[in-house]
MARNUNU-975270 format. One record per residue (C-alpha): residue in one letter; residue number from 1; x, y, z. Coordinates in steps of 0.2 Angstrom, whole numbers, plus 5000, padded with zeros to 4 digits. Layout:
<rs>
<r residu="A" num="NUM" x="X" y="Y" z="Z"/>
...
</rs>
This chain:
<rs>
<r residu="X" num="1" x="4832" y="5122" z="4926"/>
<r residu="X" num="2" x="4838" y="5105" z="4920"/>
<r residu="X" num="3" x="4854" y="5100" z="4928"/>
<r residu="X" num="4" x="4854" y="5114" z="4941"/>
<r residu="X" num="5" x="4862" y="5110" z="4958"/>
<r residu="X" num="6" x="4847" y="5108" z="4970"/>
<r residu="X" num="7" x="4847" y="5107" z="4989"/>
<r residu="X" num="8" x="4844" y="5090" z="4996"/>
<r residu="X" num="9" x="4837" y="5089" z="5014"/>
<r residu="X" num="10" x="4847" y="5075" z="5022"/>
<r residu="X" num="11" x="4849" y="5081" z="5040"/>
<r residu="X" num="12" x="4849" y="5065" z="5049"/>
<r residu="X" num="13" x="4865" y="5056" z="5053"/>
<r residu="X" num="14" x="4867" y="5041" z="5041"/>
<r residu="X" num="15" x="4879" y="5028" z="5036"/>
<r residu="X" num="16" x="4877" y="5020" z="5019"/>
<r residu="X" num="17" x="4887" y="5006" z="5011"/>
<r residu="X" num="18" x="4891" y="5009" z="4993"/>
<r residu="X" num="19" x="4895" y="4994" z="4982"/>
<r residu="X" num="20" x="4902" y="4985" z="4996"/>
<r residu="X" num="21" x="4918" y="4995" z="4994"/>
<r residu="X" num="22" x="4916" y="5009" z="5007"/>
<r residu="X" num="23" x="4904" y="5017" z="5019"/>
<r residu="X" num="24" x="4897" y="5035" z="5017"/>
<r residu="X" num="25" x="4893" y="5044" z="5033"/>
<r residu="X" num="26" x="4885" y="5061" z="5035"/>
<r residu="X" num="27" x="4895" y="5072" z="5047"/>
<r residu="X" num="28" x="4891" y="5089" z="5054"/>
<r residu="X" num="29" x="4904" y="5099" z="5043"/>
<r residu="X" num="30" x="4907" y="5118" z="5045"/>
<r residu="X" num="31" x="4889" y="5124" z="5044"/>
<r residu="X" num="32" x="4883" y="5111" z="5031"/>
<r residu="X" num="33" x="4881" y="5093" z="5033"/>
<r residu="X" num="34" x="4894" y="5084" z="5022"/>
<r residu="X" num="35" x="4895" y="5067" z="5015"/>
<r residu="X" num="36" x="4912" y="5058" z="5019"/>
<r residu="X" num="37" x="4920" y="5041" z="5020"/>
<r residu="X" num="38" x="4936" y="5034" z="5028"/>
<r residu="X" num="39" x="4944" y="5018" z="5023"/>
<r residu="X" num="40" x="4953" y="5013" z="5038"/>
<r residu="X" num="41" x="4968" y="5001" z="5036"/>
<r residu="X" num="42" x="4981" y="4995" z="5048"/>
<r residu="X" num="43" x="4999" y="5002" z="5049"/>
<r residu="X" num="44" x="5007" y="5018" z="5055"/>
<r residu="X" num="45" x="5007" y="5027" z="5039"/>
<r residu="X" num="46" x="4999" y="5044" z="5037"/>
<r residu="X" num="47" x="4981" y="5045" z="5031"/>
<r residu="X" num="48" x="4979" y="5051" z="5013"/>
<r residu="X" num="49" x="4966" y="5066" z="5013"/>
<r residu="X" num="50" x="4959" y="5068" z="4995"/>
<r residu="X" num="51" x="4953" y="5086" z="4990"/>
<r residu="X" num="52" x="4942" y="5085" z="4975"/>
<r residu="X" num="53" x="4939" y="5098" z="4961"/>
<r residu="X" num="54" x="4925" y="5110" z="4959"/>
<r residu="X" num="55" x="4908" y="5101" z="4955"/>
<r residu="X" num="56" x="4916" y="5084" z="4957"/>
<r residu="X" num="57" x="4909" y="5069" z="4966"/>
<r residu="X" num="58" x="4922" y="5061" z="4976"/>
<r residu="X" num="59" x="4911" y="5048" z="4983"/>
<r residu="X" num="60" x="4907" y="5041" z="4966"/>
<r residu="X" num="61" x="4911" y="5022" z="4965"/>
<r residu="X" num="62" x="4918" y="5023" z="4947"/>
<r residu="X" num="63" x="4926" y="5036" z="4935"/>
<r residu="X" num="64" x="4933" y="5048" z="4948"/>
<r residu="X" num="65" x="4951" y="5053" z="4953"/>
<r residu="X" num="66" x="4946" y="5049" z="4970"/>
<r residu="X" num="67" x="4942" y="5031" z="4966"/>
<r residu="X" num="68" x="4959" y="5029" z="4957"/>
<r residu="X" num="69" x="4968" y="5036" z="4972"/>
<r residu="X" num="70" x="4958" y="5025" z="4984"/>
<r residu="X" num="71" x="4964" y="5010" z="4974"/>
<r residu="X" num="72" x="4982" y="5015" z="4975"/>
<r residu="X" num="73" x="4980" y="5018" z="4994"/>
<r residu="X" num="74" x="4973" y="5001" z="4996"/>
<r residu="X" num="75" x="4988" y="4994" z="4987"/>
<r residu="X" num="76" x="5000" y="5002" z="5000"/>
<r residu="X" num="77" x="4989" y="4999" z="5015"/>
<r residu="X" num="78" x="4986" y="5017" z="5018"/>
<r residu="X" num="79" x="4970" y="5024" z="5026"/>
<r residu="X" num="80" x="4961" y="5035" z="5014"/>
<r residu="X" num="81" x="4948" y="5049" z="5017"/>
<r residu="X" num="82" x="4937" y="5056" z="5003"/>
<r residu="X" num="83" x="4922" y="5068" z="5005"/>
<r residu="X" num="84" x="4911" y="5080" z="4995"/>
<r residu="X" num="85" x="4911" y="5099" z="4998"/>
<r residu="X" num="86" x="4895" y="5108" z="5002"/>
<r residu="X" num="87" x="4883" y="5107" z="4987"/>
<r residu="X" num="88" x="4894" y="5093" z="4979"/>
<r residu="X" num="89" x="4889" y="5076" z="4974"/>
<r residu="X" num="90" x="4878" y="5069" z="4960"/>
<r residu="X" num="91" x="4866" y="5058" z="4969"/>
<r residu="X" num="92" x="4856" y="5058" z="4985"/>
<r residu="X" num="93" x="4868" y="5045" z="4993"/>
<r residu="X" num="94" x="4883" y="5055" z="4989"/>
<r residu="X" num="95" x="4877" y="5073" z="4990"/>
<r residu="X" num="96" x="4882" y="5085" z="5003"/>
<r residu="X" num="97" x="4869" y="5099" z="5008"/>
<r residu="X" num="98" x="4869" y="5116" z="5002"/>
<r residu="X" num="99" x="4867" y="5125" z="4985"/>
<r residu="X" num="100" x="4881" y="5131" z="4973"/>
<r residu="X" num="101" x="4879" y="5149" z="4979"/>
<r residu="X" num="102" x="4885" y="5143" z="4996"/>
<r residu="X" num="103" x="4901" y="5137" z="4988"/>
<r residu="X" num="104" x="4916" y="5149" z="4992"/>
<r residu="X" num="105" x="4935" y="5147" z="4994"/>
<r residu="X" num="106" x="4933" y="5149" z="5013"/>
<r residu="X" num="107" x="4919" y="5136" z="5013"/>
<r residu="X" num="108" x="4929" y="5123" z="5003"/>
<r residu="X" num="109" x="4944" y="5126" z="5016"/>
<r residu="X" num="110" x="4932" y="5125" z="5031"/>
<r residu="X" num="111" x="4924" y="5109" z="5024"/>
<r residu="X" num="112" x="4941" y="5100" z="5022"/>
<r residu="X" num="113" x="4947" y="5105" z="5039"/>
<r residu="X" num="114" x="4930" y="5099" z="5046"/>
<r residu="X" num="115" x="4932" y="5082" z="5038"/>
<r residu="X" num="116" x="4951" y="5080" z="5043"/>
<r residu="X" num="117" x="4945" y="5083" z="5061"/>
<r residu="X" num="118" x="4931" y="5070" z="5059"/>
<r residu="X" num="119" x="4943" y="5057" z="5053"/>
<r residu="X" num="120" x="4954" y="5059" z="5069"/>
<r residu="X" num="121" x="4970" y="5057" z="5058"/>
<r residu="X" num="122" x="4985" y="5062" z="5068"/>
<r residu="X" num="123" x="4995" y="5065" z="5052"/>
<r residu="X" num="124" x="4989" y="5067" z="5034"/>
<r residu="X" num="125" x="4996" y="5068" z="5016"/>
<r residu="X" num="126" x="4985" y="5080" z="5006"/>
<r residu="X" num="127" x="4982" y="5075" z="4988"/>
<r residu="X" num="128" x="4972" y="5088" z="4978"/>
<r residu="X" num="129" x="4964" y="5089" z="4961"/>
<r residu="X" num="130" x="4961" y="5106" z="4952"/>
<r residu="X" num="131" x="4954" y="5118" z="4965"/>
<r residu="X" num="132" x="4957" y="5105" z="4978"/>
<r residu="X" num="133" x="4976" y="5106" z="4975"/>
<r residu="X" num="134" x="4974" y="5125" z="4974"/>
<r residu="X" num="135" x="4968" y="5127" z="4992"/>
<r residu="X" num="136" x="4980" y="5115" z="4999"/>
<r residu="X" num="137" x="4992" y="5128" z="5007"/>
<r residu="X" num="138" x="4977" y="5136" z="5016"/>
<r residu="X" num="139" x="4970" y="5120" z="5022"/>
<r residu="X" num="140" x="4988" y="5115" z="5028"/>
<r residu="X" num="141" x="4989" y="5131" z="5038"/>
<r residu="X" num="142" x="4972" y="5128" z="5047"/>
<r residu="X" num="143" x="4976" y="5110" z="5050"/>
<r residu="X" num="144" x="4993" y="5115" z="5058"/>
<r residu="X" num="145" x="4983" y="5127" z="5070"/>
<r residu="X" num="146" x="4972" y="5112" z="5075"/>
<r residu="X" num="147" x="4986" y="5101" z="5078"/>
<r residu="X" num="148" x="4985" y="5089" z="5063"/>
<r residu="X" num="149" x="5002" y="5086" z="5056"/>
<r residu="X" num="150" x="5003" y="5087" z="5037"/>
<r residu="X" num="151" x="5018" y="5077" z="5030"/>
<r residu="X" num="152" x="5016" y="5079" z="5012"/>
<r residu="X" num="153" x="5007" y="5087" z="4997"/>
<r residu="X" num="154" x="5003" y="5082" z="4980"/>
<r residu="X" num="155" x="4993" y="5091" z="4967"/>
<r residu="X" num="156" x="4986" y="5086" z="4950"/>
<r residu="X" num="157" x="4980" y="5100" z="4938"/>
<r residu="X" num="158" x="4981" y="5113" z="4952"/>
<r residu="X" num="159" x="4970" y="5128" z="4950"/>
<r residu="X" num="160" x="4973" y="5141" z="4964"/>
<r residu="X" num="161" x="4958" y="5152" z="4970"/>
<r residu="X" num="162" x="4963" y="5167" z="4960"/>
<r residu="X" num="163" x="4965" y="5157" z="4944"/>
<r residu="X" num="164" x="4948" y="5149" z="4947"/>
<r residu="X" num="165" x="4940" y="5167" z="4948"/>
<r residu="X" num="166" x="4948" y="5172" z="4932"/>
<r residu="X" num="167" x="4942" y="5156" z="4923"/>
<r residu="X" num="168" x="4924" y="5159" z="4929"/>
<r residu="X" num="169" x="4924" y="5177" z="4924"/>
<r residu="X" num="170" x="4931" y="5172" z="4907"/>
<r residu="X" num="171" x="4916" y="5160" z="4905"/>
<r residu="X" num="172" x="4904" y="5174" z="4911"/>
<r residu="X" num="173" x="4911" y="5185" z="4898"/>
<r residu="X" num="174" x="4911" y="5172" z="4884"/>
<r residu="X" num="175" x="4893" y="5169" z="4888"/>
<r residu="X" num="176" x="4890" y="5188" z="4885"/>
<r residu="X" num="177" x="4884" y="5190" z="4903"/>
<r residu="X" num="178" x="4897" y="5201" z="4910"/>
<r residu="X" num="179" x="4886" y="5217" z="4910"/>
<r residu="X" num="180" x="4872" y="5207" z="4918"/>
<r residu="X" num="181" x="4884" y="5200" z="4931"/>
<r residu="X" num="182" x="4890" y="5217" z="4936"/>
<r residu="X" num="183" x="4872" y="5224" z="4936"/>
<r residu="X" num="184" x="4863" y="5210" z="4945"/>
<r residu="X" num="185" x="4877" y="5201" z="4954"/>
<r residu="X" num="186" x="4871" y="5184" z="4948"/>
<r residu="X" num="187" x="4871" y="5174" z="4932"/>
<r residu="X" num="188" x="4869" y="5156" z="4925"/>
<r residu="X" num="189" x="4885" y="5150" z="4917"/>
<r residu="X" num="190" x="4887" y="5136" z="4904"/>
<r residu="X" num="191" x="4904" y="5129" z="4899"/>
<r residu="X" num="192" x="4911" y="5114" z="4890"/>
<r residu="X" num="193" x="4922" y="5112" z="4906"/>
<r residu="X" num="194" x="4907" y="5112" z="4918"/>
<r residu="X" num="195" x="4896" y="5096" z="4920"/>
<r residu="X" num="196" x="4880" y="5107" z="4920"/>
<r residu="X" num="197" x="4874" y="5125" z="4920"/>
<r residu="X" num="198" x="4878" y="5134" z="4937"/>
<r residu="X" num="199" x="4871" y="5149" z="4945"/>
<r residu="X" num="200" x="4886" y="5161" z="4950"/>
<r residu="X" num="201" x="4885" y="5175" z="4962"/>
<r residu="X" num="202" x="4897" y="5190" z="4964"/>
<r residu="X" num="203" x="4897" y="5187" z="4983"/>
<r residu="X" num="204" x="4907" y="5171" z="4980"/>
<r residu="X" num="205" x="4921" y="5181" z="4974"/>
<r residu="X" num="206" x="4922" y="5192" z="4990"/>
<r residu="X" num="207" x="4940" y="5192" z="4997"/>
<r residu="X" num="208" x="4946" y="5179" z="4985"/>
<r residu="X" num="209" x="4961" y="5191" z="4980"/>
<r residu="X" num="210" x="4967" y="5189" z="4998"/>
<r residu="X" num="211" x="4972" y="5171" z="4993"/>
<r residu="X" num="212" x="4984" y="5177" z="4980"/>
<r residu="X" num="213" x="4992" y="5189" z="4992"/>
<r residu="X" num="214" x="4995" y="5176" z="5006"/>
<r residu="X" num="215" x="5012" y="5174" z="5014"/>
<r residu="X" num="216" x="5020" y="5157" z="5012"/>
<r residu="X" num="217" x="5013" y="5145" z="5026"/>
<r residu="X" num="218" x="5025" y="5131" z="5027"/>
<r residu="X" num="219" x="5042" y="5140" z="5024"/>
<r residu="X" num="220" x="5058" y="5130" z="5027"/>
<r residu="X" num="221" x="5049" y="5114" z="5033"/>
<r residu="X" num="222" x="5056" y="5104" z="5019"/>
<r residu="X" num="223" x="5040" y="5093" z="5017"/>
<r residu="X" num="224" x="5038" y="5083" z="5001"/>
<r residu="X" num="225" x="5028" y="5093" z="4988"/>
<r residu="X" num="226" x="5024" y="5088" z="4970"/>
<r residu="X" num="227" x="5013" y="5096" z="4957"/>
<r residu="X" num="228" x="5008" y="5087" z="4941"/>
<r residu="X" num="229" x="5000" y="5097" z="4927"/>
<r residu="X" num="230" x="4996" y="5095" z="4908"/>
<r residu="X" num="231" x="5005" y="5105" z="4895"/>
<r residu="X" num="232" x="4989" y="5109" z="4886"/>
<r residu="X" num="233" x="4980" y="5114" z="4902"/>
<r residu="X" num="234" x="4975" y="5133" z="4901"/>
<r residu="X" num="235" x="4968" y="5132" z="4919"/>
<r residu="X" num="236" x="4984" y="5125" z="4927"/>
<r residu="X" num="237" x="4999" y="5131" z="4917"/>
<r residu="X" num="238" x="5017" y="5130" z="4922"/>
<r residu="X" num="239" x="5017" y="5148" z="4928"/>
<r residu="X" num="240" x="5001" y="5145" z="4939"/>
<r residu="X" num="241" x="5010" y="5130" z="4947"/>
<r residu="X" num="242" x="5025" y="5140" z="4951"/>
<r residu="X" num="243" x="5015" y="5153" z="4959"/>
<r residu="X" num="244" x="5006" y="5140" z="4969"/>
<r residu="X" num="245" x="5023" y="5133" z="4975"/>
<r residu="X" num="246" x="5028" y="5150" z="4981"/>
<r residu="X" num="247" x="5012" y="5150" z="4993"/>
<r residu="X" num="248" x="5019" y="5134" z="5001"/>
<r residu="X" num="249" x="5036" y="5142" z="5004"/>
<r residu="X" num="250" x="5045" y="5126" z="5001"/>
<r residu="X" num="251" x="5063" y="5126" z="4995"/>
<r residu="X" num="252" x="5062" y="5111" z="4983"/>
<r residu="X" num="253" x="5046" y="5109" z="4974"/>
<r residu="X" num="254" x="5044" y="5096" z="4960"/>
<r residu="X" num="255" x="5033" y="5102" z="4946"/>
<r residu="X" num="256" x="5030" y="5088" z="4933"/>
<r residu="X" num="257" x="5022" y="5093" z="4916"/>
<r residu="X" num="258" x="5015" y="5080" z="4904"/>
<r residu="X" num="259" x="5007" y="5081" z="4887"/>
<r residu="X" num="260" x="4989" y="5081" z="4892"/>
<r residu="X" num="261" x="4976" y="5093" z="4896"/>
<r residu="X" num="262" x="4966" y="5097" z="4912"/>
<r residu="X" num="263" x="4958" y="5080" z="4914"/>
<r residu="X" num="264" x="4974" y="5070" z="4916"/>
<r residu="X" num="265" x="4972" y="5052" z="4914"/>
<r residu="X" num="266" x="4970" y="5040" z="4929"/>
<r residu="X" num="267" x="4985" y="5031" z="4922"/>
<r residu="X" num="268" x="4997" y="5046" z="4922"/>
<r residu="X" num="269" x="4990" y="5052" z="4939"/>
<r residu="X" num="270" x="4993" y="5035" z="4947"/>
<r residu="X" num="271" x="5011" y="5033" z="4940"/>
<r residu="X" num="272" x="5015" y="5051" z="4947"/>
<r residu="X" num="273" x="5008" y="5047" z="4964"/>
<r residu="X" num="274" x="5013" y="5029" z="4966"/>
<r residu="X" num="275" x="5032" y="5031" z="4970"/>
<r residu="X" num="276" x="5028" y="5047" z="4980"/>
<r residu="X" num="277" x="5016" y="5039" z="4992"/>
<r residu="X" num="278" x="5026" y="5023" z="4994"/>
<r residu="X" num="279" x="5039" y="5033" z="5004"/>
<r residu="X" num="280" x="5026" y="5035" z="5018"/>
<r residu="X" num="281" x="5023" y="5017" z="5020"/>
<r residu="X" num="282" x="5032" y="5009" z="5035"/>
</rs>
């Protein structure tokens, strides 16, 4: 199928320069070799760990939120880690191994925790986009258990796991494939919000409801937490962002709404993050 996610066998450990800007490394990951990069900078500031959206390529040199965030971290002299989840990345040099049916919420969380461990960062600021922002509470819980200190959270167009499930099911229904999905447990979905058709399996939704029932994981710790979303974003509404804030259990959550859609502009995102990241610069 044209544009379908395909597995690329890149098992050997590699380090590759991209545009003389950063190095891509292949790391063990959590069952799937992952492509990741760390931009080390001097200073005692925490490392910014970037969690991308579904089907995004975090290692693309141009045209990504990750690159815009990298530029901002360079401005502040902060170390920056970006990576591609399993089955993510649009080119052989950036693609992590696996196929889309390997992508689950638990897998995305495990991949993020594996990359954080690989980076050896003692403290991190989590900055997430779309589903990357939606899984931040669960990533933070696991990082806390491994001894990595999380000192702040910032989400852009956050889509929690349960909201992602509802969106995918709505696209299946819109494609007229709901009966087939219920019968066969797998369908190919197309959507204006997806970069290409993807094969979705029912097993990918197993236990996803557990993420909607999770108890707050960081209650009363008073860590900086900000969420930015678009007024016209049906995937990341004000109500969805409020529900996500509850999962963090934080007493003071900053939710900023702008007159944009899901694809918030780099300029708006950078303006939102700039003053907030500057507080971590020593």
